[in-house]
C-alpha positions in Angstrom: 0.0 0.0 0.0 2.8 2.4 0.9 4.7 1.5 -2.3 1.5 2.1 -4.3 1.0 5.4 -2.6 4.6 6.6 -3.4 4.2 5.5 -7.0 0.9 7.4 -7.3 2.4 10.6 -5.8 5.4 10.4 -8.0 3.4 10.1 -11.1 1.1 12.9 -10.1 4.1 15.2 -9.4 5.6 14.4 -12.8 2.3 15.1 -14.5 2.0 18.4 -12.7 5.5 19.4 -13.7 4.9 18.6 -17.3 1.6 20.5 -17.2 3.4 23.6 -15.7 6.1 23.3 -18.4 3.5 23.1 -21.1 1.6 26.1 -19.7 4.8 28.2 -19.4 5.8 27.2 -23.0 2.4 28.2 -24.4 2.5 31.5 -22.4 6.0 32.5 -23.6 5.3 31.5 -27.2 2.1 33.6 -27.1 4.1 36.5 -25.8 6.7 36.1 -28.5 4.2 35.7 -31.4 2.0 38.6 -30.2 5.1 40.8 -30.0 6.5 39.8 -33.4 3.2 40.5 -35.2 2.3 43.7 -33.3 4.3 45.9 -35.7 2.6 45.5 -39.0 3.9 48.7 -40.6 7.0 50.8 -39.6 8.5 54.0 -40.8 11.6 55.2 -38.9 14.8 57.2 -39.0 17.8 56.1 -37.1 21.6 56.3 -36.6 23.2 53.0 -37.5 26.7 51.9 -36.6 28.4 48.7 -37.9 31.7 47.7 -36.2 34.1 44.9 -36.8 37.8 44.3 -36.1 38.8 46.5 -39.0 36.3 49.3 -39.3 33.5 51.3 -37.9 30.9 52.5 -40.3 28.3 55.2 -39.5 25.1 55.9 -41.3 21.8 57.8 -41.2 19.2 55.2 -41.9 15.6 55.3 -43.1 13.6 52.1 -42.5 10.2 51.3 -44.0 8.5 48.0 -43.6 5.0 46.5 -44.2 4.5 42.9 -43.2 7.3 41.1 -45.0 8.2 43.9 -47.4 11.2 46.0 -46.3 13.2 49.0 -47.4 16.5 50.3 -45.9 18.1 53.5 -47.2 21.6 54.3 -45.8 23.2 57.8 -46.1 26.7 58.9 -45.1 26.4 60.1 -41.5 28.4 63.3 -42.0 27.8 64.3 -45.6 24.3 62.7 -45.9 25.1 61.3 -49.4 23.3 58.1 -50.4 25.4 55.0 -49.8 23.1 52.0 -50.1 19.5 51.1 -50.7 18.1 47.6 -50.0 14.5 46.7 -51.0 12.8 43.4 -50.2 9.5 42.9 -52.1 8.2 39.5 -51.4 11.0 37.1 -52.5 12.6 39.8 -54.8 15.6 41.8 -53.7 17.2 45.0 -55.0 20.4 46.4 -53.8 21.6 49.8 -55.1 25.2 50.6 -54.3 25.2 54.4 -54.9 29.0 54.8 -54.4 29.6 52.7 -57.5 26.4 53.7 -59.3 25.5 50.0 -59.6 22.5 47.9 -58.7 21.9 44.2 -58.1 18.7 42.2 -58.4 18.2 38.7 -57.0 16.0 36.4 -55.1 16.0 36.6 -51.3 17.6 33.2 -50.8 20.5 34.3 -53.0 21.2 37.5 -51.0 24.9 37.6 -49.8 25.3 40.8 -47.8 28.9 40.1 -46.9 29.8 40.0 -50.6 27.6 42.9 -51.7 27.8 45.3 -48.8 30.5 44.0 -46.4 28.0 43.2 -43.7 28.6 39.7 -42.3 25.1 39.0 -40.8 22.6 36.6 -42.2 19.8 38.5 -43.9 17.2 36.2 -42.3 18.3 37.5 -38.9 19.3 41.0 -39.9 16.1 42.3 -41.5 13.7 41.3 -38.6 16.2 42.7 -36.1 16.3 46.1 -37.8 12.5 46.2 -37.5 12.7 45.3 -33.8 11.5 41.7 -34.2 12.9 38.4 -33.0 13.8 35.9 -35.8 12.1 32.6 -35.4 12.6 29.8 -37.9 9.5 28.3 -39.5 10.4 24.7 -38.4 10.9 25.5 -34.8 11.9 22.1 -33.5 11.5 21.6 -29.7 10.1 24.5 -27.7 10.5 24.5 -23.9 10.9 26.9 -21.0 14.3 27.4 -19.3 12.5 29.3 -16.6 9.4 31.4 -16.2 10.9 34.2 -18.3 13.1 32.4 -20.8 12.1 30.4 -23.8 14.3 27.8 -25.6 13.7 26.9 -29.2 15.9 24.0 -30.3 15.9 23.0 -33.9 18.0 21.0 -36.2 20.1 23.9 -37.4 19.4 26.7 -34.9 19.1 27.1 -31.1 17.5 30.2 -29.6 17.1 31.5 -26.1 14.7 34.3 -25.7 14.7 36.2 -22.4 11.7 38.3 -21.5 11.9 41.4 -19.3 9.7 42.4 -16.4 7.0 43.6 -18.7 7.0 40.5 -20.9 9.0 41.9 -23.8 11.8 39.9 -25.5 14.7 42.0 -24.4 17.6 39.6 -25.0 17.9 36.7 -27.5 20.8 34.5 -28.4 20.6 32.8 -31.8 23.1 30.0 -32.4 23.4 29.2 -36.1 26.8 27.4 -36.4 29.4 28.6 -36.8 28.0 31.9 -35.5 26.1 32.9 -32.4 24.1 36.1 -32.6 23.1 38.2 -29.6 20.1 40.5 -30.1 19.4 43.2 -27.5 16.2 45.2 -27.7 16.1 48.1 -25.2 14.4 51.5 -24.5 10.9 50.3 -25.5 8.4 53.0 -26.1 4.7 52.6 -26.7 3.2 53.7 -30.0 -0.5 53.1 -30.8 -0.7 50.6 -28.0 2.4 48.7 -29.4 5.8 48.5 -27.8 8.8 49.2 -30.0 12.6 49.3 -29.1 14.4 52.6 -29.6 17.7 50.8 -29.4 18.7 47.6 -31.1 22.0 45.8 -31.0 22.9 42.7 -33.0 26.4 41.1 -32.4 28.2 38.1 -33.7 31.9 37.0 -33.9 33.3 40.4 -33.2 30.9 42.3 -35.4 28.2 44.6 -34.0 25.3 46.4 -35.6 23.8 49.2 -33.4 20.6 51.1 -34.3 19.3 54.1 -32.4 15.9 55.2 -33.6 15.2 58.9 -33.4 11.8 58.9 -35.0 9.3 56.0 -35.3 5.8 55.7 -36.8 4.2 52.4 -35.9 1.2 50.8 -37.8 0.5 54.0 -39.7 0.0 53.9 -43.5 3.2 53.6 -45.6 3.8 54.5 -49.2 3.7 51.2 -51.0 5.6 52.7 -53.9 8.6 52.6 -51.5 8.9 48.9 -52.3 8.6 49.2 -56.0 11.9 47.8 -57.3 11.9 49.1 -60.9 11.2 52.7 -59.9 14.0 52.5 -57.2 16.8 51.9 -59.8 18.4 55.3 -60.4 18.8 56.5 -64.0 22.2 55.9 -65.4 23.2 53.1 -62.9 24.5 49.9 -64.3 24.0 46.2 -63.4 26.8 45.2 -61.0 28.8 42.0 -61.3 28.1 39.6 -58.3 
């Protein structure tokens, strides 16, 4: 009888633990998903700094996004001259390299930012990060809580730890995609139209850091859809670049 009672209590405790873990996982995933979809449209201006072992690059940035469409315009920080334009329209990509008066067109899966722009960050992680979102792979793999404020997503090719702050916003994320591990920090959240957005974003990996400080942000307000039109964004007189 005593042995039976111990077995019953042990099983009940295990079931309760699993139930708590499932509830915590569901709660944290709901927080993450709600946050990631909250910013449907974004228009912002920011100071952007890219640092590695050899250089520090400073830009004035203009960011426009609508759902999965995205546009980034970089100007020289001091002289304000155009440096680079990147447009993602669905699966189509345009990069305009103003310094060379060249442009490149390709599919999103072909985009190599290190070769084209000297930025050694995976586009799939870079673009969501610029718009203040946390990258989550479609095939998530195993999802579980590390603790009440930390979510672990463990897939075949990626491992993520997402840490939520005291107001349930994803403030710190580590994204392990061998051979690199990215650290994404979202800070100085402000509220726009009932939606929280980070004024400061930092993305670091293997000695390279991208820092973004937004000075002006418009969240979920109408954007000019012509901003994503690839053909009209190619300046007159620019030539096709060699990849």
